[in-house]
N, C-alpha and C positions, 0 to 999 in steps of 0.2 A: 165205284169210280169208273170213269171212262177214260182210257188211255188213248191219246192221239199223238201224231207225230207232226212236228212243225216242218217247215221247208228245210231247215238246217239239220233235220233228222234228230233233233233233241226231243225226247218224249215229254209230254206235259199232260196233266190230268184235269178233268172237269168233273166236279161233283155237284149235286143239286144244292143250291143255296136259295135263301129267301131274303127279300128286301121288303120293308114296309114303307109304302109311299103314301103321302096324304092324298085323299081321293080327289081333291080339286086339282092338284098337280098331275095326278094320273090321267084324269080326263083331258087336261090341257095339252100334255106333252107326249103321252104314250099311245100306241095303237098296236093292234094285233094283225099279223099278216104272214103266216100263221103264228109267228113268234112275237113276243113282246118287243116293240121297237121304239126308239126315240129318233124321230126324223127317219132317215133311211138306215140307221145303225141298229143291229140286233143288240139287246141289252148287254150281253157278255162283251161284245166288241166295244160298246160305248164305255163300259167300266174300264176296259183295258186302255182306252184312249185317255180317260181321266187319270189313271194311275201312272201313265207314261208321259204325262204333261210336264215339260221342263219347268213350268212355273208352279208346280204342285206345292212345294215348300212355302213359296211366297203366299199362295192362296190360303194355306192352312195357318199361316201366321196371323191372319185376321180373326181366327176363332177366339172367342173370349175364353179364358181359363175357367174351368168348372168348379174347382175345389173339391170335386168328388172323383172317385175312381171311374165310375161310369155315370154319365148323365142319362137320366131316364128319357126315352123318346116315345115310349108306348103309353103315355098317360091316357086316362079315360076321355072319351068324347072327341078324339082327334079325327075319327073317320079315316083310318088307314086301310089301304088296299094291299093285300098280300100278293107279292109277285115272285114266282119261282122261276129260276133260270139256271144255266150251267156255265158259270164263269171259269176262266183259267184259274186253277188253284193258286198260282203265284200272285195273281191280281187280288184274289180274295184274301190271301194271307197278308199281302201288303196293306190292304184296307183294314184287316184285323190289327196289324201292328200299329197303324196310325190311330185306330180307335183306342187301343190300350195306352198309347202315349199321350193322347189328348184328353181322354175321359169322355168322349162322345161315342155314341153307338155307330156301328157301320152304316146303318140306315140314315142317320142324321148326316154323317160325313158325305155319303153318296148324294143325298138330296142337295146339300150345301154346294158341292162341287158341280153338280148338274145345273143348278140355278145360276152359278157363275158362268159356266160354259154357254148357257142359253141366253145370257145377258140380262137375266131377271135381277140378279144381285150384282151391284157395281162395287168394285173394290176401291174406286176412286174416292168414294165418300166414307171410307173407313171400314167397310165390311160390316160385321155384326155390331149391333149397338152394345155399349158397355153396360154392366149391371151396377145398380146402386146398392151399397151396403151401409146401413145406418146413416144415411145422409152424406156419405163420402164416396168418392169414386174409388173403385178398386185400383191398387197400384198397377202400373203397366208391367206386364210380364210378357216376354218374347219367348215363344216356344219354337225351337228349330229342330226339325225331324229329318233324318236321313235314313233311308232304308236301302240296304244292299241286297238285291234279290238273289245274287249268286251265293253269298255266304249266309244269307238270312239273318243278318245282324241289323239291329235298330239302334241308331244313335239319337239320343234325345238331349237337348241342351235347353235349360230354362234360365233366362236372365231377367233380373229385376232392375 
């Protein structure tokens, strides 16, 4: 772990983490200079911006419920690029908490939020497309997630 100090003298840590990004999106949005960047933002700073977005809960509410504890993101043949970086452990922990609450992998959630931020996915048309189950629409489930970074508490509310 690498301890650093913020401007408010509060220590924070950065440990090596890995994201799996689809190769087509990696070629389109990422570049090296000498760090992995999205636009002019280093990847760790970009993740921090996504996690501190005031509309994060709203954006996550468009994710379809998985019915599984973890939705598999690393299926065969997806052509994923492995990206190593050093995020603030608080941001990575928050992403992990959201992952556990929603059933999607950290990689999936990161890519989903990145595509919204870059304007590729529009929430005005309903976000992700709903799944069909035996010819019927799945019931509407609203997932509300709140993460308190100070106390490290996750509040998850599911409404049908």
